[in-house]
C-alpha positions as CSV (number, residue, x, y, z in Angstrom):
1,M,-9.0,14.3,-32.4
2,R,-7.8,13.5,-28.7
3,E,-11.8,13.5,-28.0
4,I,-12.6,11.2,-30.4
5,S,-9.9,8.7,-28.8
6,A,-10.4,9.4,-25.2
7,T,-14.5,8.7,-26.4
8,K,-13.5,5.1,-27.9
9,R,-11.5,4.3,-25.3
10,A,-14.6,4.8,-22.9
11,T,-16.8,3.0,-25.2
12,R,-14.5,-0.2,-25.1
13,D,-14.0,-0.1,-21.4
14,A,-17.8,0.0,-21.3
15,Q,-18.3,-2.5,-23.3
16,F,-16.2,-5.0,-21.3
17,E,-17.9,-3.8,-18.8
18,A,-20.9,-5.3,-20.3
19,F,-19.6,-8.4,-21.2
20,I,-18.9,-9.1,-17.5
21,D,-22.3,-8.1,-16.1
22,R,-23.0,-10.2,-18.9
23,I,-21.6,-13.5,-17.4
24,K,-22.9,-12.5,-14.2
25,E,-26.4,-12.6,-15.3
26,S,-26.1,-15.6,-17.1
27,G,-25.2,-17.7,-13.9
28,G,-21.7,-17.5,-14.2
29,E,-19.1,-17.3,-11.3
30,I,-16.3,-14.8,-11.2
31,T,-13.5,-16.5,-9.1
32,L,-10.4,-13.8,-10.2
33,D,-11.0,-10.0,-11.1
34,E,-7.4,-8.1,-10.7
35,T,-5.8,-5.5,-12.8
36,V,-2.1,-5.3,-12.6
37,P,1.0,-3.0,-14.2
38,L,2.1,-4.1,-17.6
39,Y,6.5,-2.8,-17.7
40,T,9.1,-3.4,-20.5
41,D,12.6,-3.1,-20.1
42,V,15.0,-0.5,-21.4
43,G,19.0,-1.2,-20.1
44,M,18.7,-1.4,-16.8
45,Q,15.5,0.6,-16.1
46,E,11.5,-0.8,-16.3
47,F,8.7,1.7,-17.3
48,E,5.1,1.2,-17.5
49,V,3.6,0.9,-20.9
50,G,-0.2,0.0,-19.7
51,T,-2.0,-2.5,-17.6
52,E,-3.7,-6.4,-18.2
53,R,-7.0,-7.3,-16.1
54,V,-7.5,-11.1,-15.4
55,V,-10.8,-12.5,-15.3
56,E,-11.4,-15.6,-14.4
57,F,-14.8,-17.2,-14.5
58,S,-17.1,-20.4,-14.2
59,V,-20.0,-21.3,-16.2
60,N,-21.8,-24.6,-16.7
61,H,-18.9,-26.4,-15.0
62,T,-15.9,-25.0,-17.6
63,D,-13.5,-22.5,-16.3
64,F,-12.7,-19.3,-18.7
65,H,-9.7,-16.1,-18.8
66,L,-10.5,-13.8,-20.2
67,S,-7.3,-11.1,-20.5
68,R,-7.5,-7.6,-21.1
69,K,-4.1,-6.0,-21.9
70,T,-4.2,-2.5,-22.4
71,E,-0.7,-1.2,-23.8
72,T,-0.4,2.6,-23.8
73,H,3.4,3.2,-24.4
74,I,4.9,1.4,-27.0
75,L,8.8,0.8,-27.3
76,Q,10.8,2.2,-30.7
77,G,14.3,2.0,-31.6
78,S,17.5,-0.1,-30.8
79,G,20.8,0.1,-29.7
80,H,20.8,3.2,-27.6
81,Q,18.3,4.9,-29.4
82,K,15.6,3.2,-27.5
83,H,12.6,5.1,-26.5
84,I,8.8,5.1,-25.1
85,N,6.0,6.4,-27.5
86,E,2.7,6.9,-25.9
87,L,0.0,5.1,-28.3
88,D,-2.9,7.2,-28.9
89,P,-5.5,5.5,-28.8
90,P,-4.0,3.2,-26.8
91,R,-3.4,-0.3,-27.9
92,I,-6.1,-3.3,-26.7
93,N,-5.9,-7.1,-27.0
94,I,-8.4,-9.2,-25.2
95,V,-8.0,-12.9,-25.0
96,L,-10.6,-15.8,-24.1
97,K,-9.6,-19.2,-22.7
98,R,-12.1,-21.7,-21.9
99,K,-11.6,-25.2,-20.0
100,S,-13.3,-27.6,-19.1
101,E,-13.2,-28.8,-14.8
102,T,-11.4,-31.4,-15.8
103,S,-9.0,-30.4,-18.4
104,N,-5.8,-28.8,-17.9
105,D,-5.7,-27.6,-21.6
106,W,-6.5,-24.2,-22.7
107,Q,-8.7,-23.4,-25.6
108,V,-8.6,-20.0,-27.2
109,M,-12.2,-19.0,-28.3
110,D,-13.8,-16.0,-29.5
111,L,-15.3,-14.1,-27.4
112,E,-18.7,-14.0,-29.9
113,D,-18.8,-17.6,-29.1
114,M,-19.1,-16.9,-25.3
115,F,-23.0,-16.2,-25.8
């Protein structure tokens, strides 16, 4: 089953990249594209539990913020019994926000409403 999970993950990564390529094709200007690690605290220690990729872009005088969190591990237990378990397949959460260039308020929108 690991092969199926790896295939699903590769497909989701390819779909996310295709979405970004579609933004570029529609005339969008990407202003930020970075990947940072996600951490969780367990007592006095800090563990990496995944990554977050943030892509900011502008299309037709509207700013967008696309965030993709990929959690590969999860914290379980309580008290002195906390431990980190690997997630297979990883949990992925994608959030798309928009705001006009004249506004400071971000609004969450559905990915399918983008195009």
